[in-house]
DRENZA-760779 format. One record per atom (N, C-alpha, C): residue in three letters; atom name; x, y, z. Coordinates in steps of 0.02 Angstrom, whole numbers, plus 50000, padded with zeros to 5 digits. Example, Ala and Ser with C-alpha at 12.3 -4.5 7.8 and 13.67 -1.06 7.14 Angstrom:
BEGIN
   res   atom       X       Y       Z
   Ala      N   50660   49716   50390
   Ala     CA   50615   49775   50390
   Ala      C   50660   49835   50390
   Ser      N   50642   49888   50354
   Ser     CA   50684   49947   50357
   Ser      C   50645   50002   50394
This chain:
BEGIN
   res   atom       X       Y       Z
   Met      N   55667   52520   54363
   Met     CA   55710   52516   54304
   Met      C   55759   52458   54314
   Ser      N   55767   52418   54263
   Ser     CA   55812   52361   54269
   Ser      C   55884   52383   54262
   Ala      N   55929   52339   54286
   Ala     CA   56000   52355   54282
   Ala      C   56023   52363   54210
   Val      N   55994   52322   54164
   Val     CA   56015   52325   54094
   Val      C   55995   52392   54064
   Ser      N   55931   52414   54073
   Ser     CA   55910   52476   54043
   Ser      C   55949   52535   54074
   Ser      N   55964   52532   54138
   Ser     CA   56004   52584   54170
   Ser      C   56074   52585   54140
   Thr      N   56103   52528   54130
   Thr     CA   56170   52523   54100
   Thr      C   56169   52550   54029
   Glu      N   56118   52532   53990
   Glu     CA   56113   52556   53921
   Glu      C   56105   52632   53920
   Gln      N   56064   52659   53966
   Gln     CA   56055   52731   53969
   Gln      C   56120   52766   53987
   Thr      N   56158   52738   54033
   Thr     CA   56221   52768   54053
   Thr      C   56270   52768   53994
   Gly      N   56273   52712   53958
   Gly     CA   56316   52708   53899
   Gly      C   56298   52760   53847
   Arg      N   56232   52768   53835
   Arg     CA   56210   52818   53786
   Arg      C   56227   52889   53810
   Arg      N   56220   52900   53875
   Arg     CA   56236   52966   53904
   Arg      C   56310   52983   53895
   Val      N   56354   52934   53908
   Val     CA   56426   52945   53898
   Val      C   56440   52962   53825
   Glu      N   56409   52925   53778
   Glu     CA   56420   52939   53707
   Glu      C   56396   53009   53689
   Glu      N   56337   53029   53715
   Glu     CA   56311   53095   53700
   Glu      C   56358   53150   53726
   Ile      N   56384   53141   53786
   Ile     CA   56429   53191   53815
   Ile      C   56493   53195   53773
   Leu      N   56520   53137   53754
   Leu     CA   56581   53139   53712
   Leu      C   56567   53171   53645
   Asp      N   56508   53158   53616
   Asp     CA   56489   53190   53553
   Asp      C   56484   53266   53560
   Arg      N   56453   53288   53615
   Arg     CA   56447   53361   53627
   Arg      C   56516   53393   53634
   Leu      N   56561   53359   53668
   Leu     CA   56628   53386   53675
   Leu      C   56664   53389   53608
   Ala      N   56654   53338   53566
   Ala     CA   56686   53337   53500
   Ala      C   56659   53393   53456
   Glu      N   56593   53408   53465
   Glu     CA   56562   53461   53424
   Glu      C   56575   53531   53452
   Ser      N   56603   53535   53512
   Ser     CA   56613   53600   53545
   Ser      C   56666   53642   53511
   Gly      N   56706   53611   53470
   Gly     CA   56759   53648   53436
   Gly      C   56825   53650   53475
   Asp      N   56827   53616   53531
   Asp     CA   56888   53614   53571
   Asp      C   56916   53543   53567
   Pro      N   56960   53530   53518
   Pro     CA   56985   53462   53509
   Pro      C   57025   53437   53569
   Ala      N   57057   53481   53606
   Ala     CA   57096   53460   53664
   Ala      C   57050   53434   53719
   Ala      N   56993   53468   53729
   Ala     CA   56945   53446   53780
   Ala      C   56914   53379   53760
   Ala      N   56897   53371   53697
   Ala     CA   56868   53308   53673
   Ala      C   56918   53251   53681
   Ala      N   56981   53263   53663
   Ala     CA   57032   53211   53670
   Ala      C   57043   53193   53744
   Ala      N   57043   53244   53787
   Ala     CA   57052   53231   53859
   Ala      C   56993   53190   53887
   Ala      N   56933   53206   53865
   Ala     CA   56874   53169   53888
   Ala      C   56878   53096   53866
   Glu      N   56897   53085   53803
   Glu     CA   56903   53016   53779
   Glu      C   56958   52978   53817
   Glu      N   57013   53012   53831
   Glu     CA   57067   52981   53869
   Glu      C   57044   52963   53939
   Leu      N   57005   53008   53970
   Leu     CA   56978   52995   54036
   Leu      C   56932   52934   54036
   Val      N   56888   52930   53987
   Val     CA   56843   52872   53983
   Val      C   56883   52808   53974
   Arg      N   56933   52809   53929
   Arg     CA   56975   52750   53918
   Arg      C   57012   52730   53982
   Ser      N   57038   52779   54018
   Ser     CA   57074   52764   54080
   Ser      C   57028   52733   54132
   Leu      N   56967   52760   54139
   Leu     CA   56919   52732   54185
   Leu      C   56899   52661   54165
   Met      N   56891   52650   54100
   Met     CA   56875   52582   54076
   Met      C   56931   52533   54094
   Asp      N   56993   52555   54084
   Asp     CA   57050   52512   54102
   Asp      C   57051   52497   54176
   Phe      N   57038   52548   54217
   Phe     CA   57037   52541   54290
   Phe      C   56983   52491   54311
   Tyr      N   56922   52501   54288
   Tyr     CA   56868   52455   54307
   Tyr      C   56879   52385   54278
   Gly      N   56906   52382   54219
   Gly     CA   56921   52317   54189
   Gly      C   56971   52278   54230
   Ala      N   57023   52313   54255
   Ala     CA   57073   52280   54297
   Ala      C   57041   52257   54363
   Gly      N   56996   52296   54390
   Gly     CA   56960   52276   54451
   Gly      C   56917   52215   54440
   Leu      N   56882   52213   54384
   Leu     CA   56841   52155   54368
   Leu      C   56883   52093   54357
   Ala      N   56940   52102   54323
   Ala     CA   56985   52044   54312
   Ala      C   57009   52017   54379
   Arg      N   57024   52061   54425
   Arg     CA   57047   52040   54492
   Arg      C   56992   52003   54529
   Ile      N   56930   52028   54524
   Ile     CA   56873   51993   54556
   Ile      C   56867   51922   54528
   Leu      N   56870   51916   54462
   Leu     CA   56865   51849   54431
   Leu      C   56922   51804   54455
   His      N   56982   51832   54459
   His     CA   57039   51793   54483
   His      C   57027   51768   54554
   Leu      N   57003   51813   54597
   Leu     CA   56990   51794   54667
   Leu      C   56933   51743   54672
   Leu      N   56885   51745   54627
   Leu     CA   56830   51698   54628
   Leu      C   56847   51631   54597
   Ser      N   56902   51627   54562
   Ser     CA   56918   51566   54525
   Ser      C   56925   51506   54571
   Gly      N   56943   51515   54633
   Gly     CA   56948   51458   54679
   Gly      C   56887   51451   54724
   Ala      N   56839   51497   54716
   Ala     CA   56779   51497   54758
   Ala      C   56728   51445   54733
   Pro      N   56682   51426   54777
   Pro     CA   56629   51381   54756
   Pro      C   56592   51409   54695
   Gly      N   56569   51365   54652
   Gly     CA   56537   51384   54589
   Gly      C   56474   51424   54596
   Glu      N   56440   51420   54653
   Glu     CA   56377   51456   54660
   Glu      C   56386   51532   54656
   Ala      N   56437   51558   54689
   Ala     CA   56448   51631   54688
   Ala      C   56465   51654   54618
   Ala      N   56508   51618   54584
   Ala     CA   56527   51636   54516
   Ala      C   56467   51631   54469
   Ala      N   56426   51579   54477
   Ala     CA   56367   51570   54435
   Ala      C   56318   51628   54445
   Arg      N   56309   51650   54507
   Arg     CA   56264   51707   54520
   Arg      C   56291   51771   54488
   Leu      N   56356   51781   54491
   Leu     CA   56385   51840   54459
   Leu      C   56376   51837   54383
   Leu      N   56390   51779   54353
   Leu     CA   56384   51773   54281
   Leu      C   56312   51778   54258
   Gly      N   56265   51761   54301
   Gly     CA   56194   51764   54284
   Gly      C   56164   51833   54292
   Asp      N   56201   51879   54323
   Asp     CA   56176   51946   54334
   Asp      C   56188   51988   54271
   Asp      N   56135   52020   54246
   Asp     CA   56139   52058   54183
   Asp      C   56193   52112   54185
   Leu      N   56194   52150   54239
   Leu     CA   56242   52205   54243
   Leu      C   56314   52179   54246
   Val      N   56327   52131   54289
   Val     CA   56395   52103   54295
   Val      C   56416   52070   54229
   Ala      N   56370   52032   54199
   Ala     CA   56387   51998   54136
   Ala      C   56404   52049   54082
   Ser      N   56365   52104   54079
   Ser     CA   56379   52154   54027
   Ser      C   56446   52188   54038
   Leu      N   56464   52199   54101
   Leu     CA   56530   52229   54115
   Leu      C   56587   52181   54097
   Leu      N   56577   52117   54113
   Leu     CA   56629   52068   54096
   Leu      C   56637   52061   54020
   Val      N   56581   52062   53984
   Val     CA   56585   52058   53911
   Val      C   56618   52121   53883
   Leu      N   56598   52179   53909
   Leu     CA   56625   52243   53887
   Leu      C   56702   52244   53892
   His      N   56728   52213   53945
   His     CA   56800   52212   53957
   His      C   56833   52148   53931
   Asp      N   56795   52109   53893
   Asp     CA   56820   52046   53864
   Asp      C   56847   51999   53919
   Leu      N   56811   51996   53975
   Leu     CA   56832   51955   54032
   Leu      C   56784   51897   54046
   His      N   56727   51896   54011
   His     CA   56677   51845   54026
   His      C   56706   51777   54011
   Pro      N   56704   51731   54061
   Pro     CA   56736   51666   54051
   Pro      C   56698   51618   54006
   Glu      N   56635   51633   53991
   Glu     CA   56596   51588   53948
   Glu      C   56605   51607   53875
   Asp      N   56604   51556   53832
   Asp     CA   56610   51570   53761
   Asp      C   56546   51600   53734
   Arg      N   56548   51625   53673
   Arg     CA   56491   51659   53642
   Arg      C   56429   51615   53641
   Asp      N   56434   51553   53621
   Asp     CA   56376   51510   53616
   Asp      C   56343   51498   53684
   Thr      N   56383   51492   53736
   Thr     CA   56356   51482   53804
   Thr      C   56320   51545   53827
   Arg      N   56350   51603   53811
   Arg     CA   56318   51666   53831
   Arg      C   56253   51677   53793
   Ile      N   56251   51658   53729
   Ile     CA   56189   51663   53690
   Ile      C   56136   51618   53720
   Ala      N   56154   51557   53736
   Ala     CA   56106   51510   53767
   Ala      C   56080   51538   53833
   Arg      N   56124   51568   53873
   Arg     CA   56104   51597   53937
   Arg      C   56054   51654   53925
   Ala      N   56068   51696   53877
   Ala     CA   56023   51752   53862
   Ala      C   55955   51727   53838
   Leu      N   55954   51679   53794
   Leu     CA   55891   51653   53767
   Leu      C   55852   51615   53820
   Asp      N   55887   51589   53869
   Asp     CA   55853   51555   53925
   Asp      C   55808   51605   53962
   Gly      N   55828   51668   53962
   Gly     CA   55790   51720   53995
   Gly      C   55726   51739   53958
   Val      N   55720   51720   53894
   Val     CA   55659   51734   53856
   Val      C   55629   51668   53831
   Arg      N   55632   51619   53874
   Arg     CA   55610   51552   53859
   Arg      C   55537   51549   53834
   Glu      N   55496   51596   53859
   Glu     CA   55424   51594   53841
   Glu      C   55413   51603   53766
   His      N   55464   51628   53730
   His     CA   55457   51637   53658
   His      C   55476   51575   53618
   Gly      N   55501   51524   53652
   Gly     CA   55517   51461   53619
   Gly      C   55567   51469   53562
   Leu      N   55623   51503   53575
   Leu     CA   55673   51515   53524
   Leu      C   55729   51464   53528
   Glu      N   55750   51440   53470
   Glu     CA   55809   51396   53468
   Glu      C   55857   51422   53415
   Val      N   55921   51413   53429
   Val     CA   55974   51439   53385
   Val      C   55980   51395   53323
   Val      N   55979   51428   53265
   Val     CA   55990   51394   53201
   Val      C   56063   51401   53181
   Gly      N   56090   51461   53190
   Gly     CA   56160   51473   53172
   Gly      C   56180   51545   53184
   Phe      N   56246   51557   53179
   Phe     CA   56273   51624   53189
   Phe      C   56321   51638   53133
   Asp      N   56313   51696   53101
   Asp     CA   56358   51718   53047
   Asp      C   56409   51766   53077
   Asp      N   56471   51742   53085
   Asp     CA   56524   51782   53116
   Asp      C   56536   51848   53078
   Glu      N   56533   51845   53012
   Glu     CA   56549   51904   52972
   Glu      C   56499   51961   52982
   Ser      N   56434   51945   52981
   Ser     CA   56383   51998   52988
   Ser      C   56360   52007   53059
   Gly      N   56375   51958   53103
   Gly     CA   56351   51962   53172
   Gly      C   56278   51945   53178
   Thr      N   56251   51909   53129
   Thr     CA   56179   51892   53129
   Thr      C   56168   51824   53162
   Leu      N   56124   51824   53211
   Leu     CA   56104   51762   53245
   Leu      C   56037   51741   53215
   Arg      N   56036   51680   53187
   Arg     CA   55973   51654   53159
   Arg      C   55940   51609   53210
   Leu      N   55877   51624   53224
   Leu     CA   55839   51587   53274
   Leu      C   55776   51558   53240
   Arg      N   55751   51505   53270
   Arg     CA   55688   51477   53248
   Arg      C   55639   51482   53306
   Ala      N   55579   51507   53292
   Ala     CA   55527   51510   53343
   Ala      C   55487   51446   53339
   Arg      N   55491   51408   53393
   Arg     CA   55452   51346   53395
   Arg      C   55380   51363   53407
   Glu      N   55336   51318   53387
   Glu     CA   55265   51328   53399
   Glu      C   55251   51323   53473
   Ala      N   55206   51365   53497
   Ala     CA   55188   51365   53567
   Ala      C   55135   51312   53580
   Asp      N   55148   51266   53624
   Asp     CA   55101   51216   53647
   Asp      C   55070   51173   53591
   Gly      N   55102   51172   53533
   Gly     CA   55077   51129   53479
   Gly      C   55011   51151   53451
   Cys      N   54990   51213   53463
   Cys     CA   54924   51235   53440
   Cys      C   54926   51265   53370
   Gly      N   54986   51274   53341
   Gly     CA   54991   51302   53275
   Gly      C   54989   51378   53274
   Cys      N   54991   51409   53333
   Cys     CA   54983   51482   53337
   Cys      C   55049   51519   53338
   Gly      N   55106   51486   53337
   Gly     CA   55170   51519   53336
   Gly      C   55189   51547   53404
   Ser      N   55243   51586   53407
   Ser     CA   55268   51609   53472
   Ser      C   55257   51684   53483
   Gly      N   55221   51717   53440
   Gly     CA   55207   51788   53451
   Gly      C   55254   51832   53411
   Thr      N   55236   51896   53407
   Thr     CA   55274   51942   53365
   Thr      C   55332   51975   53401
   Gly      N   55335   51970   53466
   Gly     CA   55388   52004   53504
   Gly      C   55450   51961   53514
   Ala      N   55455   51904   53481
   Ala     CA   55511   51859   53493
   Ala      C   55578   51892   53474
   Arg      N   55581   51925   53417
   Arg     CA   55644   51956   53395
   Arg      C   55665   52011   53443
   Glu      N   55617   52054   53462
   Glu     CA   55633   52109   53508
   Glu      C   55656   52082   53576
   Ala      N   55622   52030   53600
   Ala     CA   55641   52001   53665
   Ala      C   55711   51971   53661
   Ala      N   55726   51937   53605
   Ala     CA   55793   51908   53597
   Ala      C   55846   51962   53593
   Glu      N   55833   52015   53555
   Glu     CA   55882   52070   53549
   Glu      C   55897   52101   53617
   Ala      N   55845   52113   53656
   Ala     CA   55854   52143   53723
   Ala      C   55894   52097   53768
   Ala      N   55879   52032   53766
   Ala     CA   55914   51984   53809
   Ala      C   55987   51976   53788
   Leu      N   56000   51979   53724
   Leu     CA   56068   51969   53698
   Leu      C   56112   52031   53707
   Ala      N   56082   52089   53716
   Ala     CA   56120   52152   53718
   Ala      C   56176   52150   53770
   Cys      N   56163   52122   53829
   Cys     CA   56216   52123   53880
   Cys      C   56257   52060   53880
   Phe      N   56229   52004   53859
   Phe     CA   56266   51941   53862
   Phe      C   56307   51927   53799
   Ala      N   56285   51952   53742
   Ala     CA   56320   51936   53680
   Ala      C   56318   51995   53632
   Pro      N   56356   52047   53646
   Pro     CA   56355   52107   53602
   Pro      C   56381   52094   53532
   Glu      N   56415   52037   53522
   Glu     CA   56439   52020   53455
   Glu      C   56381   52003   53409
   Val      N   56321   51991   53438
   Val     CA   56261   51981   53398
   Val      C   56235   52050   53381
   Arg      N   56243   52068   53317
   Arg     CA   56222   52135   53295
   Arg      C   56153   52135   53263
   Ala      N   56129   52076   53243
   Ala     CA   56062   52071   53213
   Ala      C   56033   52002   53230
   Val      N   55967   52001   53236
   Val     CA   55932   51939   53251
   Val      C   55881   51926   53196
   Asp      N   55883   51866   53168
   Asp     CA   55836   51846   53116
   Asp      C   55796   51787   53144
   Val      N   55731   51797   53154
   Val     CA   55689   51745   53182
   Val      C   55647   51714   53126
   Gln      N   55658   51649   53116
   Gln     CA   55619   51612   53067
   Gln      C   55565   51574   53104
   Thr      N   55506   51571   53075
   Thr     CA   55451   51535   53106
   Thr      C   55456   51462   53086
   Ala      N   55448   51418   53135
   Ala     CA   55449   51346   53121
   Ala      C   55390   51329   53076
   Pro      N   55399   51280   53032
   Pro     CA   55343   51259   52990
   Pro      C   55284   51240   53034
   Ala      N   55225   51262   53012
   Ala     CA   55165   51248   53051
   Ala      C   55149   51174   53049
   Gly      N   55132   51148   53105
   Gly     CA   55110   51079   53110
   Gly      C   55035   51076   53099
   Pro      N   55006   51021   53114
   Pro     CA   54934   51015   53105
   Pro      C   54898   51064   53152
   Thr      N   54846   51095   53125
   Thr     CA   54807   51143   53164
   Thr      C   54765   51105   53215
   Leu      N   54760   51134   53274
   Leu     CA   54721   51104   53327
   Leu      C   54647   51108   53308
   Leu      N   54614   51052   53309
   Leu     CA   54543   51049   53292
   Leu      C   54504   51040   53356
   Gln      N   54460   51086   53370
   Gln     CA   54419   51082   53430
   Gln      C   54359   51038   53417
   Ile      N   54351   50988   53457
   Ile     CA   54293   50943   53451
   Ile      C   54254   50948   53516
   Gly      N   54194   50968   53510
   Gly     CA   54151   50974   53570
   Gly      C   54097   50920   53567
   Thr      N   54058   50918   53619
   Thr     CA   54002   50871   53620
   Thr      C   53946   50898   53578
   Ala      N   53907   50854   53550
   Ala     CA   53850   50873   53509
   Ala      C   53797   50906   53553
   Pro      N   53764   50957   53526
   Pro     CA   53712   50988   53566
   Pro      C   53658   50937   53584
   Thr      N   53627   50947   53641
   Thr     CA   53574   50902   53664
   Thr      C   53518   50901   53612
   Gly      N   53495   50842   53596
   Gly     CA   53441   50835   53547
   Gly      C   53464   50827   53476
   Ala      N   53530   50834   53463
   Ala     CA   53556   50828   53394
   Ala      C   53571   50756   53377
   Arg      N   53563   50710   53425
   Arg     CA   53582   50641   53413
   Arg      C   53528   50605   53381
């Protein structure tokens, strides 16, 4: 199991537990649970901020490895501590799904929609496959949660690849 899916499962589990407490009919218990989660988030956020502060004078390789790690990046974004801007984080996420040949067309701040263009694969006119949007959404989940929707447009088809073989023997 990858760190991202484990993190997503943990987040969903916390939400489910808080929902169960809210539905239990004990508002004091639900409020206490939410306060506990908020306090823990503040605690871990302060620890992450301190780590970033201590790394600020360190060689770039260590910081780059931390920022490139899905789990660490998602925690930094969650606590609004990630030092890279949104566009850099989007580019980093899409770099992880490079095989789909996606390029950014634009981002709508109001709706949170990222518009991407799927480039043609190897110039053969066959496109980049149907899983491009799903791959982009999964990659963006930890690096750029402000992206709430992904719209993948297919690049205009170029000339179709024409296969030319040798003439059968005797056809000349």
